[in-house]
Gaussian input, Z-matrix of N, CA and C with variables (Angstrom, degrees):
# hf/3-21g

backbone

0 1
 N
 C     1     B1
 C     2     B2     1     A1
 N     3     B3     2     A2     1     D1
 C     4     B4     3     A3     2     D2
 C     5     B5     4     A4     3     D3
 N     6     B6     5     A5     4     D4
 C     7     B7     6     A6     5     D5
 C     8     B8     7     A7     6     D6
 N     9     B9     8     A8     7     D7
 C    10    B10     9     A9     8     D8
 C    11    B11    10    A10     9     D9
 N    12    B12    11    A11    10    D10
 C    13    B13    12    A12    11    D11
 C    14    B14    13    A13    12    D12
 N    15    B15    14    A14    13    D13
 C    16    B16    15    A15    14    D14
 C    17    B17    16    A16    15    D15
 N    18    B18    17    A17    16    D16
 C    19    B19    18    A18    17    D17
 C    20    B20    19    A19    18    D18
 N    21    B21    20    A20    19    D19
 C    22    B22    21    A21    20    D20
 C    23    B23    22    A22    21    D21
 N    24    B24    23    A23    22    D22
 C    25    B25    24    A24    23    D23
 C    26    B26    25    A25    24    D24
 N    27    B27    26    A26    25    D25
 C    28    B28    27    A27    26    D26
 C    29    B29    28    A28    27    D27
 N    30    B30    29    A29    28    D28
 C    31    B31    30    A30    29    D29
 C    32    B32    31    A31    30    D30
 N    33    B33    32    A32    31    D31
 C    34    B34    33    A33    32    D32
 C    35    B35    34    A34    33    D33
 N    36    B36    35    A35    34    D34
 C    37    B37    36    A36    35    D35
 C    38    B38    37    A37    36    D36
 N    39    B39    38    A38    37    D37
 C    40    B40    39    A39    38    D38
 C    41    B41    40    A40    39    D39
 N    42    B42    41    A41    40    D40
 C    43    B43    42    A42    41    D41
 C    44    B44    43    A43    42    D42
 N    45    B45    44    A44    43    D43
 C    46    B46    45    A45    44    D44
 C    47    B47    46    A46    45    D45
 N    48    B48    47    A47    46    D46
 C    49    B49    48    A48    47    D47
 C    50    B50    49    A49    48    D48
 N    51    B51    50    A50    49    D49
 C    52    B52    51    A51    50    D50
 C    53    B53    52    A52    51    D51
 N    54    B54    53    A53    52    D52
 C    55    B55    54    A54    53    D53
 C    56    B56    55    A55    54    D54
 N    57    B57    56    A56    55    D55
 C    58    B58    57    A57    56    D56
 C    59    B59    58    A58    57    D57
 N    60    B60    59    A59    58    D58
 C    61    B61    60    A60    59    D59
 C    62    B62    61    A61    60    D60
 N    63    B63    62    A62    61    D61
 C    64    B64    63    A63    62    D62
 C    65    B65    64    A64    63    D63
 N    66    B66    65    A65    64    D64
 C    67    B67    66    A66    65    D65
 C    68    B68    67    A67    66    D66
 N    69    B69    68    A68    67    D67
 C    70    B70    69    A69    68    D68
 C    71    B71    70    A70    69    D69
 N    72    B72    71    A71    70    D70
 C    73    B73    72    A72    71    D71
 C    74    B74    73    A73    72    D72
 N    75    B75    74    A74    73    D73
 C    76    B76    75    A75    74    D74
 C    77    B77    76    A76    75    D75
 N    78    B78    77    A77    76    D76
 C    79    B79    78    A78    77    D77
 C    80    B80    79    A79    78    D78
 N    81    B81    80    A80    79    D79
 C    82    B82    81    A81    80    D80
 C    83    B83    82    A82    81    D81
 N    84    B84    83    A83    82    D82
 C    85    B85    84    A84    83    D83
 C    86    B86    85    A85    84    D84
 N    87    B87    86    A86    85    D85
 C    88    B88    87    A87    86    D86
 C    89    B89    88    A88    87    D87
 N    90    B90    89    A89    88    D88
 C    91    B91    90    A90    89    D89
 C    92    B92    91    A91    90    D90
 N    93    B93    92    A92    91    D91
 C    94    B94    93    A93    92    D92
 C    95    B95    94    A94    93    D93
 N    96    B96    95    A95    94    D94
 C    97    B97    96    A96    95    D95
 C    98    B98    97    A97    96    D96
 N    99    B99    98    A98    97    D97
 C   100   B100    99    A99    98    D98
 C   101   B101   100   A100    99    D99
 N   102   B102   101   A101   100   D100
 C   103   B103   102   A102   101   D101
 C   104   B104   103   A103   102   D102
 N   105   B105   104   A104   103   D103
 C   106   B106   105   A105   104   D104
 C   107   B107   106   A106   105   D105
 N   108   B108   107   A107   106   D106
 C   109   B109   108   A108   107   D107
 C   110   B110   109   A109   108   D108
 N   111   B111   110   A110   109   D109
 C   112   B112   111   A111   110   D110
 C   113   B113   112   A112   111   D111
 N   114   B114   113   A113   112   D112
 C   115   B115   114   A114   113   D113
 C   116   B116   115   A115   114   D114
 N   117   B117   116   A116   115   D115
 C   118   B118   117   A117   116   D116
 C   119   B119   118   A118   117   D117
 N   120   B120   119   A119   118   D118
 C   121   B121   120   A120   119   D119
 C   122   B122   121   A121   120   D120
 N   123   B123   122   A122   121   D121
 C   124   B124   123   A123   122   D122
 C   125   B125   124   A124   123   D123
 N   126   B126   125   A125   124   D124
 C   127   B127   126   A126   125   D125
 C   128   B128   127   A127   126   D126
 N   129   B129   128   A128   127   D127
 C   130   B130   129   A129   128   D128
 C   131   B131   130   A130   129   D129
 N   132   B132   131   A131   130   D130
 C   133   B133   132   A132   131   D131
 C   134   B134   133   A133   132   D132
 N   135   B135   134   A134   133   D133
 C   136   B136   135   A135   134   D134
 C   137   B137   136   A136   135   D135
 N   138   B138   137   A137   136   D136
 C   139   B139   138   A138   137   D137
 C   140   B140   139   A139   138   D138
 N   141   B141   140   A140   139   D139
 C   142   B142   141   A141   140   D140
 C   143   B143   142   A142   141   D141
 N   144   B144   143   A143   142   D142
 C   145   B145   144   A144   143   D143
 C   146   B146   145   A145   144   D144
 N   147   B147   146   A146   145   D145
 C   148   B148   147   A147   146   D146
 C   149   B149   148   A148   147   D147
 N   150   B150   149   A149   148   D148
 C   151   B151   150   A150   149   D149
 C   152   B152   151   A151   150   D150
 N   153   B153   152   A152   151   D151
 C   154   B154   153   A153   152   D152
 C   155   B155   154   A154   153   D153
 N   156   B156   155   A155   154   D154
 C   157   B157   156   A156   155   D155
 C   158   B158   157   A157   156   D156
 N   159   B159   158   A158   157   D157
 C   160   B160   159   A159   158   D158
 C   161   B161   160   A160   159   D159
 N   162   B162   161   A161   160   D160
 C   163   B163   162   A162   161   D161
 C   164   B164   163   A163   162   D162
 N   165   B165   164   A164   163   D163
 C   166   B166   165   A165   164   D164
 C   167   B167   166   A166   165   D165
 N   168   B168   167   A167   166   D166
 C   169   B169   168   A168   167   D167
 C   170   B170   169   A169   168   D168
 N   171   B171   170   A170   169   D169
 C   172   B172   171   A171   170   D170
 C   173   B173   172   A172   171   D171
 N   174   B174   173   A173   172   D172
 C   175   B175   174   A174   173   D173
 C   176   B176   175   A175   174   D174
 N   177   B177   176   A176   175   D175
 C   178   B178   177   A177   176   D176
 C   179   B179   178   A178   177   D177
 N   180   B180   179   A179   178   D178
 C   181   B181   180   A180   179   D179
 C   182   B182   181   A181   180   D180
 N   183   B183   182   A182   181   D181
 C   184   B184   183   A183   182   D182
 C   185   B185   184   A184   183   D183
 N   186   B186   185   A185   184   D184
 C   187   B187   186   A186   185   D185
 C   188   B188   187   A187   186   D186
 N   189   B189   188   A188   187   D187
 C   190   B190   189   A189   188   D188
 C   191   B191   190   A190   189   D189
 N   192   B192   191   A191   190   D190
 C   193   B193   192   A192   191   D191
 C   194   B194   193   A193   192   D192
 N   195   B195   194   A194   193   D193
 C   196   B196   195   A195   194   D194
 C   197   B197   196   A196   195   D195
 N   198   B198   197   A197   196   D196
 C   199   B199   198   A198   197   D197
 C   200   B200   199   A199   198   D198
 N   201   B201   200   A200   199   D199
 C   202   B202   201   A201   200   D200
 C   203   B203   202   A202   201   D201
 N   204   B204   203   A203   202   D202
 C   205   B205   204   A204   203   D203
 C   206   B206   205   A205   204   D204
 N   207   B207   206   A206   205   D205
 C   208   B208   207   A207   206   D206
 C   209   B209   208   A208   207   D207
 N   210   B210   209   A209   208   D208
 C   211   B211   210   A210   209   D209
 C   212   B212   211   A211   210   D210
 N   213   B213   212   A212   211   D211
 C   214   B214   213   A213   212   D212
 C   215   B215   214   A214   213   D213
 N   216   B216   215   A215   214   D214
 C   217   B217   216   A216   215   D215
 C   218   B218   217   A217   216   D216
 N   219   B219   218   A218   217   D217
 C   220   B220   219   A219   218   D218
 C   221   B221   220   A220   219   D219
 N   222   B222   221   A221   220   D220
 C   223   B223   222   A222   221   D221
 C   224   B224   223   A223   222   D222
 N   225   B225   224   A224   223   D223
 C   226   B226   225   A225   224   D224
 C   227   B227   226   A226   225   D225
 N   228   B228   227   A227   226   D226
 C   229   B229   228   A228   227   D227
 C   230   B230   229   A229   228   D228
 N   231   B231   230   A230   229   D229
 C   232   B232   231   A231   230   D230
 C   233   B233   232   A232   231   D231
 N   234   B234   233   A233   232   D232
 C   235   B235   234   A234   233   D233
 C   236   B236   235   A235   234   D234
 N   237   B237   236   A236   235   D235
 C   238   B238   237   A237   236   D236
 C   239   B239   238   A238   237   D237
 N   240   B240   239   A239   238   D238
 C   241   B241   240   A240   239   D239
 C   242   B242   241   A241   240   D240
 N   243   B243   242   A242   241   D241
 C   244   B244   243   A243   242   D242
 C   245   B245   244   A244   243   D243
 N   246   B246   245   A245   244   D244
 C   247   B247   246   A246   245   D245
 C   248   B248   247   A247   246   D246
 N   249   B249   248   A248   247   D247
 C   250   B250   249   A249   248   D248
 C   251   B251   250   A250   249   D249
 N   252   B252   251   A251   250   D250
 C   253   B253   252   A252   251   D251
 C   254   B254   253   A253   252   D252
 N   255   B255   254   A254   253   D253
 C   256   B256   255   A255   254   D254
 C   257   B257   256   A256   255   D255
 N   258   B258   257   A257   256   D256
 C   259   B259   258   A258   257   D257
 C   260   B260   259   A259   258   D258
 N   261   B261   260   A260   259   D259
 C   262   B262   261   A261   260   D260
 C   263   B263   262   A262   261   D261
 N   264   B264   263   A263   262   D262
 C   265   B265   264   A264   263   D263
 C   266   B266   265   A265   264   D264
 N   267   B267   266   A266   265   D265
 C   268   B268   267   A267   266   D266
 C   269   B269   268   A268   267   D267
 N   270   B270   269   A269   268   D268
 C   271   B271   270   A270   269   D269
 C   272   B272   271   A271   270   D270
 N   273   B273   272   A272   271   D271
 C   274   B274   273   A273   272   D272
 C   275   B275   274   A274   273   D273
 N   276   B276   275   A275   274   D274
 C   277   B277   276   A276   275   D275
 C   278   B278   277   A277   276   D276
 N   279   B279   278   A278   277   D277
 C   280   B280   279   A279   278   D278
 C   281   B281   280   A280   279   D279
 N   282   B282   281   A281   280   D280
 C   283   B283   282   A282   281   D281
 C   284   B284   283   A283   282   D282
 N   285   B285   284   A284   283   D283
 C   286   B286   285   A285   284   D284
 C   287   B287   286   A286   285   D285
 N   288   B288   287   A287   286   D286
 C   289   B289   288   A288   287   D287
 C   290   B290   289   A289   288   D288
 N   291   B291   290   A290   289   D289
 C   292   B292   291   A291   290   D290
 C   293   B293   292   A292   291   D291
 N   294   B294   293   A293   292   D292
 C   295   B295   294   A294   293   D293
 C   296   B296   295   A295   294   D294
 N   297   B297   296   A296   295   D295
 C   298   B298   297   A297   296   D296
 C   299   B299   298   A298   297   D297
 N   300   B300   299   A299   298   D298
 C   301   B301   300   A300   299   D299
 C   302   B302   301   A301   300   D300
 N   303   B303   302   A302   301   D301
 C   304   B304   303   A303   302   D302
 C   305   B305   304   A304   303   D303
 N   306   B306   305   A305   304   D304
 C   307   B307   306   A306   305   D305
 C   308   B308   307   A307   306   D306
 N   309   B309   308   A308   307   D307
 C   310   B310   309   A309   308   D308
 C   311   B311   310   A310   309   D309
 N   312   B312   311   A311   310   D310
 C   313   B313   312   A312   311   D311
 C   314   B314   313   A313   312   D312

   B1=1.4492
   B2=1.5244
   B3=1.3284
   B4=1.4576
   B5=1.5263
   B6=1.3223
   B7=1.4579
   B8=1.5257
   B9=1.3432
   B10=1.4665
   B11=1.5207
   B12=1.3213
   B13=1.4626
   B14=1.5208
   B15=1.3235
   B16=1.4597
   B17=1.5236
   B18=1.3414
   B19=1.4613
   B20=1.5247
   B21=1.3317
   B22=1.4659
   B23=1.5292
   B24=1.3255
   B25=1.4554
   B26=1.5249
   B27=1.3286
   B28=1.4560
   B29=1.5323
   B30=1.3218
   B31=1.4637
   B32=1.5285
   B33=1.3370
   B34=1.4577
   B35=1.5245
   B36=1.3100
   B37=1.4629
   B38=1.5307
   B39=1.3275
   B40=1.4661
   B41=1.5193
   B42=1.3185
   B43=1.4667
   B44=1.5244
   B45=1.3149
   B46=1.4626
   B47=1.5276
   B48=1.3144
   B49=1.4612
   B50=1.5199
   B51=1.3382
   B52=1.4664
   B53=1.5179
   B54=1.3257
   B55=1.4570
   B56=1.5232
   B57=1.2996
   B58=1.4637
   B59=1.5254
   B60=1.3297
   B61=1.4581
   B62=1.5128
   B63=1.3186
   B64=1.4572
   B65=1.5193
   B66=1.2963
   B67=1.4540
   B68=1.5195
   B69=1.3161
   B70=1.4606
   B71=1.5089
   B72=1.3175
   B73=1.4629
   B74=1.5147
   B75=1.3057
   B76=1.4580
   B77=1.5266
   B78=1.3246
   B79=1.4594
   B80=1.5263
   B81=1.3292
   B82=1.4463
   B83=1.5172
   B84=1.3070
   B85=1.4560
   B86=1.5225
   B87=1.3087
   B88=1.4535
   B89=1.5305
   B90=1.2968
   B91=1.4516
   B92=1.5127
   B93=1.3315
   B94=1.4578
   B95=1.5239
   B96=1.3161
   B97=1.4711
   B98=1.5276
   B99=1.3097
   B100=1.4725
   B101=1.5247
   B102=1.3229
   B103=1.4620
   B104=1.5161
   B105=1.3123
   B106=1.4517
   B107=1.5282
   B108=1.3100
   B109=1.4658
   B110=1.5283
   B111=1.3199
   B112=1.4654
   B113=1.5284
   B114=1.3242
   B115=1.4661
   B116=1.5281
   B117=1.3380
   B118=1.4597
   B119=1.5259
   B120=1.3276
   B121=1.4647
   B122=1.5354
   B123=1.3126
   B124=1.4638
   B125=1.5303
   B126=1.3259
   B127=1.4679
   B128=1.5275
   B129=1.2949
   B130=1.4701
   B131=1.5329
   B132=1.3208
   B133=1.4676
   B134=1.5230
   B135=1.3304
   B136=1.4633
   B137=1.5241
   B138=1.3213
   B139=1.4699
   B140=1.5256
   B141=1.3256
   B142=1.4609
   B143=1.5282
   B144=1.3008
   B145=1.4568
   B146=1.5206
   B147=1.3226
   B148=1.4603
   B149=1.5308
   B150=1.3181
   B151=1.4519
   B152=1.5294
   B153=1.3450
   B154=1.4654
   B155=1.5234
   B156=1.3284
   B157=1.4633
   B158=1.5260
   B159=1.3245
   B160=1.4591
   B161=1.5299
   B162=1.3294
   B163=1.4654
   B164=1.5270
   B165=1.3145
   B166=1.4622
   B167=1.5306
   B168=1.3187
   B169=1.4652
   B170=1.5210
   B171=1.3337
   B172=1.4668
   B173=1.5288
   B174=1.3312
   B175=1.4610
   B176=1.5275
   B177=1.3148
   B178=1.4693
   B179=1.5272
   B180=1.3243
   B181=1.4662
   B182=1.5243
   B183=1.3308
   B184=1.4682
   B185=1.5245
   B186=1.3366
   B187=1.4711
   B188=1.5246
   B189=1.3130
   B190=1.4700
   B191=1.5306
   B192=1.3196
   B193=1.4640
   B194=1.5256
   B195=1.3288
   B196=1.4653
   B197=1.5143
   B198=1.3033
   B199=1.4591
   B200=1.5295
   B201=1.3370
   B202=1.4661
   B203=1.5252
   B204=1.3453
   B205=1.4631
   B206=1.5343
   B207=1.3156
   B208=1.4682
   B209=1.5259
   B210=1.3457
   B211=1.4597
   B212=1.5214
   B213=1.3334
   B214=1.4662
   B215=1.5291
   B216=1.3243
   B217=1.4705
   B218=1.5206
   B219=1.3158
   B220=1.4550
   B221=1.5298
   B222=1.3123
   B223=1.4576
   B224=1.5341
   B225=1.3123
   B226=1.4681
   B227=1.5225
   B228=1.3219
   B229=1.4685
   B230=1.5238
   B231=1.3216
   B232=1.4627
   B233=1.5237
   B234=1.3457
   B235=1.4700
   B236=1.5278
   B237=1.3210
   B238=1.4636
   B239=1.5221
   B240=1.3310
   B241=1.4603
   B242=1.5245
   B243=1.3389
   B244=1.4518
   B245=1.5196
   B246=1.3164
   B247=1.4617
   B248=1.5185
   B249=1.3147
   B250=1.4549
   B251=1.5282
   B252=1.3419
   B253=1.4698
   B254=1.5337
   B255=1.3372
   B256=1.4699
   B257=1.5234
   B258=1.3199
   B259=1.4639
   B260=1.5283
   B261=1.3196
   B262=1.4664
   B263=1.5277
   B264=1.3247
   B265=1.4598
   B266=1.5313
   B267=1.3263
   B268=1.4639
   B269=1.5294
   B270=1.3234
   B271=1.4674
   B272=1.5267
   B273=1.3299
   B274=1.4688
   B275=1.5313
   B276=1.3218
   B277=1.4707
   B278=1.5243
   B279=1.3322
   B280=1.4635
   B281=1.5255
   B282=1.3231
   B283=1.4668
   B284=1.5286
   B285=1.3346
   B286=1.4617
   B287=1.5116
   B288=1.3279
   B289=1.4620
   B290=1.5237
   B291=1.3075
   B292=1.4592
   B293=1.5240
   B294=1.3220
   B295=1.4685
   B296=1.5129
   B297=1.3353
   B298=1.4618
   B299=1.5260
   B300=1.2899
   B301=1.4625
   B302=1.5203
   B303=1.3176
   B304=1.4517
   B305=1.5290
   B306=1.3126
   B307=1.4558
   B308=1.5328
   B309=1.3148
   B310=1.4531
   B311=1.4994
   B312=1.3110
   B313=1.4541
   B314=1.5076
   A1=110.93
   A2=116.60
   A3=120.74
   A4=110.92
   A5=117.18
   A6=120.77
   A7=109.87
   A8=117.49
   A9=120.33
   A10=110.83
   A11=116.96
   A12=120.21
   A13=111.22
   A14=116.23
   A15=120.31
   A16=110.54
   A17=117.14
   A18=120.58
   A19=110.61
   A20=117.03
   A21=120.64
   A22=110.26
   A23=117.01
   A24=121.55
   A25=110.70
   A26=117.61
   A27=121.20
   A28=110.55
   A29=117.41
   A30=120.53
   A31=109.96
   A32=116.88
   A33=121.01
   A34=111.03
   A35=116.92
   A36=120.83
   A37=109.94
   A38=116.11
   A39=119.68
   A40=110.81
   A41=116.60
   A42=120.24
   A43=110.86
   A44=116.28
   A45=120.46
   A46=110.25
   A47=116.03
   A48=120.55
   A49=110.32
   A50=116.11
   A51=119.65
   A52=110.87
   A53=117.16
   A54=120.68
   A55=110.27
   A56=117.07
   A57=120.27
   A58=109.56
   A59=116.37
   A60=120.05
   A61=112.32
   A62=117.18
   A63=120.64
   A64=112.96
   A65=117.74
   A66=120.60
   A67=112.52
   A68=116.33
   A69=119.70
   A70=113.37
   A71=116.46
   A72=120.76
   A73=111.79
   A74=115.29
   A75=121.26
   A76=111.95
   A77=117.15
   A78=120.02
   A79=109.87
   A80=115.58
   A81=119.53
   A82=109.39
   A83=115.36
   A84=119.12
   A85=109.86
   A86=114.12
   A87=121.39
   A88=107.23
   A89=115.99
   A90=120.31
   A91=107.13
   A92=115.10
   A93=121.91
   A94=107.18
   A95=116.38
   A96=121.45
   A97=111.18
   A98=115.49
   A99=124.52
   A100=114.54
   A101=118.33
   A102=120.65
   A103=111.04
   A104=115.61
   A105=121.60
   A106=107.39
   A107=117.04
   A108=121.28
   A109=113.21
   A110=117.98
   A111=119.06
   A112=111.78
   A113=117.53
   A114=120.48
   A115=111.66
   A116=117.28
   A117=119.93
   A118=111.78
   A119=117.05
   A120=120.88
   A121=112.05
   A122=117.71
   A123=121.37
   A124=111.68
   A125=117.10
   A126=121.13
   A127=112.49
   A128=118.35
   A129=121.99
   A130=112.40
   A131=118.68
   A132=120.74
   A133=111.72
   A134=117.57
   A135=122.10
   A136=113.76
   A137=117.85
   A138=119.87
   A139=113.13
   A140=117.86
   A141=120.56
   A142=110.45
   A143=115.19
   A144=121.08
   A145=112.42
   A146=115.13
   A147=119.45
   A148=112.81
   A149=117.97
   A150=121.41
   A151=109.16
   A152=116.93
   A153=119.53
   A154=112.29
   A155=116.42
   A156=120.03
   A157=109.75
   A158=117.49
   A159=119.46
   A160=109.75
   A161=116.64
   A162=118.84
   A163=111.14
   A164=114.94
   A165=120.87
   A166=109.48
   A167=116.01
   A168=119.78
   A169=110.50
   A170=116.74
   A171=120.65
   A172=110.28
   A173=116.15
   A174=120.43
   A175=109.87
   A176=117.25
   A177=120.79
   A178=111.41
   A179=117.04
   A180=120.14
   A181=110.21
   A182=116.77
   A183=120.87
   A184=109.53
   A185=116.57
   A186=121.40
   A187=111.15
   A188=117.32
   A189=120.53
   A190=112.16
   A191=116.79
   A192=120.41
   A193=113.48
   A194=117.14
   A195=120.27
   A196=109.97
   A197=115.56
   A198=121.33
   A199=105.46
   A200=116.57
   A201=121.18
   A202=113.29
   A203=120.12
   A204=117.60
   A205=112.11
   A206=117.49
   A207=121.46
   A208=109.80
   A209=117.07
   A210=120.33
   A211=112.54
   A212=117.04
   A213=120.36
   A214=110.81
   A215=116.75
   A216=120.76
   A217=111.92
   A218=116.84
   A219=121.35
   A220=112.89
   A221=116.61
   A222=122.28
   A223=112.45
   A224=117.40
   A225=120.54
   A226=113.21
   A227=118.60
   A228=120.28
   A229=112.75
   A230=117.13
   A231=119.92
   A232=113.92
   A233=119.65
   A234=118.44
   A235=113.23
   A236=118.11
   A237=119.71
   A238=111.62
   A239=116.67
   A240=121.94
   A241=111.58
   A242=116.19
   A243=120.56
   A244=113.39
   A245=116.11
   A246=121.50
   A247=109.32
   A248=116.43
   A249=121.76
   A250=107.65
   A251=118.33
   A252=120.01
   A253=113.15
   A254=117.17
   A255=119.20
   A256=110.40
   A257=116.95
   A258=120.46
   A259=111.08
   A260=115.82
   A261=120.09
   A262=110.98
   A263=116.69
   A264=119.75
   A265=112.17
   A266=117.40
   A267=121.16
   A268=111.98
   A269=117.38
   A270=120.09
   A271=113.50
   A272=119.61
   A273=117.53
   A274=112.33
   A275=117.58
   A276=120.37
   A277=110.73
   A278=116.81
   A279=120.43
   A280=111.70
   A281=115.81
   A282=120.95
   A283=111.70
   A284=116.77
   A285=120.65
   A286=113.81
   A287=117.33
   A288=122.22
   A289=109.50
   A290=116.30
   A291=121.06
   A292=109.30
   A293=116.49
   A294=121.44
   A295=110.40
   A296=117.21
   A297=120.03
   A298=110.72
   A299=115.59
   A300=121.78
   A301=106.85
   A302=116.22
   A303=120.41
   A304=109.47
   A305=117.42
   A306=120.14
   A307=109.33
   A308=116.56
   A309=120.98
   A310=113.10
   A311=117.57
   A312=121.54
   A313=111.07
   D1=-42.68
   D2=-179.03
   D3=-64.22
   D4=-35.78
   D5=179.81
   D6=-66.74
   D7=-40.18
   D8=177.89
   D9=-63.33
   D10=-40.61
   D11=178.30
   D12=-65.09
   D13=-40.28
   D14=178.58
   D15=-63.60
   D16=-43.71
   D17=178.48
   D18=-62.52
   D19=-43.07
   D20=179.24
   D21=-62.16
   D22=-40.81
   D23=178.95
   D24=-64.18
   D25=-41.27
   D26=179.83
   D27=-65.83
   D28=-39.25
   D29=177.24
   D30=-64.20
   D31=-39.90
   D32=178.17
   D33=-62.35
   D34=-42.86
   D35=178.02
   D36=-63.50
   D37=-45.40
   D38=179.64
   D39=-62.30
   D40=-40.42
   D41=179.09
   D42=-63.00
   D43=-39.74
   D44=178.66
   D45=-63.56
   D46=-43.15
   D47=178.90
   D48=-63.32
   D49=-44.30
   D50=179.25
   D51=-63.27
   D52=-40.33
   D53=-178.36
   D54=-63.81
   D55=-42.43
   D56=178.32
   D57=-60.16
   D58=-43.84
   D59=179.63
   D60=-66.85
   D61=-43.97
   D62=-176.58
   D63=-73.12
   D64=-28.00
   D65=-178.61
   D66=-95.74
   D67=4.24
   D68=175.02
   D69=72.89
   D70=33.93
   D71=179.89
   D72=-63.79
   D73=164.60
   D74=-177.94
   D75=-85.74
   D76=-2.11
   D77=-178.75
   D78=-66.97
   D79=156.82
   D80=177.06
   D81=-63.07
   D82=149.55
   D83=179.63
   D84=-77.59
   D85=159.38
   D86=175.30
   D87=-129.73
   D88=158.46
   D89=175.27
   D90=-88.48
   D91=119.35
   D92=-178.70
   D93=-126.08
   D94=117.51
   D95=179.11
   D96=54.39
   D97=46.18
   D98=177.36
   D99=72.52
   D100=14.08
   D101=-177.94
   D102=-135.16
   D103=140.72
   D104=174.66
   D105=-62.97
   D106=125.59
   D107=-174.30
   D108=-59.12
   D109=-28.88
   D110=-179.60
   D111=-70.17
   D112=-24.32
   D113=179.70
   D114=-74.09
   D115=-21.68
   D116=179.76
   D117=-61.08
   D118=-24.55
   D119=179.63
   D120=-62.62
   D121=-22.22
   D122=178.84
   D123=-64.96
   D124=-17.66
   D125=-179.27
   D126=-105.83
   D127=2.42
   D128=-173.80
   D129=-54.60
   D130=-47.68
   D131=-177.30
   D132=-62.19
   D133=-34.40
   D134=-176.10
   D135=-77.10
   D136=-7.24
   D137=-177.29
   D138=-122.73
   D139=3.54
   D140=-179.46
   D141=-116.79
   D142=155.80
   D143=178.44
   D144=83.09
   D145=169.48
   D146=-177.00
   D147=-82.82
   D148=-21.12
   D149=179.61
   D150=-138.24
   D151=69.96
   D152=-174.78
   D153=-71.36
   D154=154.24
   D155=176.30
   D156=-70.78
   D157=163.59
   D158=176.10
   D159=-64.23
   D160=156.25
   D161=178.89
   D162=-66.01
   D163=146.35
   D164=177.19
   D165=-77.53
   D166=168.79
   D167=175.84
   D168=-61.35
   D169=-37.02
   D170=179.24
   D171=-64.63
   D172=-41.11
   D173=177.62
   D174=-62.66
   D175=-46.83
   D176=-179.53
   D177=-61.28
   D178=-34.14
   D179=176.73
   D180=-63.07
   D181=-37.84
   D182=177.15
   D183=-68.23
   D184=-45.99
   D185=-177.48
   D186=-58.88
   D187=-34.02
   D188=-179.96
   D189=-62.34
   D190=-25.27
   D191=-176.82
   D192=-100.95
   D193=-14.25
   D194=-178.23
   D195=-75.14
   D196=139.73
   D197=172.19
   D198=-82.60
   D199=90.00
   D200=-174.51
   D201=-61.13
   D202=-40.88
   D203=176.28
   D204=-58.63
   D205=-31.70
   D206=176.14
   D207=-63.37
   D208=-40.54
   D209=-179.40
   D210=-67.30
   D211=-19.34
   D212=177.65
   D213=-56.38
   D214=-30.84
   D215=179.83
   D216=-62.17
   D217=-25.41
   D218=-175.27
   D219=-101.09
   D220=5.39
   D221=-176.73
   D222=-54.11
   D223=-38.30
   D224=-176.44
   D225=-71.78
   D226=-20.80
   D227=-179.45
   D228=-94.60
   D229=-10.89
   D230=-177.00
   D231=-58.68
   D232=-42.41
   D233=179.36
   D234=-58.48
   D235=-33.00
   D236=179.33
   D237=-68.64
   D238=-14.96
   D239=177.53
   D240=-99.53
   D241=5.38
   D242=-178.84
   D243=80.87
   D244=16.07
   D245=-177.35
   D246=-107.32
   D247=129.72
   D248=176.69
   D249=-81.14
   D250=117.10
   D251=-178.50
   D252=-57.18
   D253=-35.65
   D254=178.17
   D255=-62.22
   D256=-42.01
   D257=178.65
   D258=-65.55
   D259=-41.53
   D260=-179.25
   D261=-63.92
   D262=-44.27
   D263=-177.93
   D264=-76.68
   D265=-13.09
   D266=176.69
   D267=-86.73
   D268=-12.16
   D269=-177.95
   D270=-55.43
   D271=-46.24
   D272=-178.47
   D273=-56.28
   D274=-46.39
   D275=-179.50
   D276=-61.97
   D277=-39.27
   D278=179.17
   D279=-67.66
   D280=-20.87
   D281=178.33
   D282=-99.28
   D283=9.30
   D284=177.97
   D285=80.47
   D286=21.72
   D287=-179.96
   D288=-114.09
   D289=171.37
   D290=177.23
   D291=-80.33
   D292=135.10
   D293=179.21
   D294=-76.65
   D295=147.19
   D296=179.07
   D297=-72.89
   D298=153.16
   D299=174.32
   D300=-105.33
   D301=99.15
   D302=-179.21
   D303=-82.07
   D304=140.76
   D305=175.52
   D306=-60.32
   D307=141.88
   D308=178.44
   D309=79.57
   D310=9.94
   D311=-178.55
   D312=-77.69

């Protein structure tokens, strides 16, 4: 039980860090899945809404450096940030890269 609570707490912390990065907060950036969290904001438009625009070249440059399988761990918290997990996990393919295979997909 304690391990489940610890994992939930760690996901909450990670979600908070991601939210600060995605919403352009003034907090210092952190490295999340091999990427500076503030750079994730470059992909915000491509992962929100029901019909998002294609990712920009700047977004694709970020996606090339992100450890996408690492981001799979945060898939469950993305909706609380206004991010559609399907859109987020489709970014690599839209940028000409291989899409991650998340467990439970």
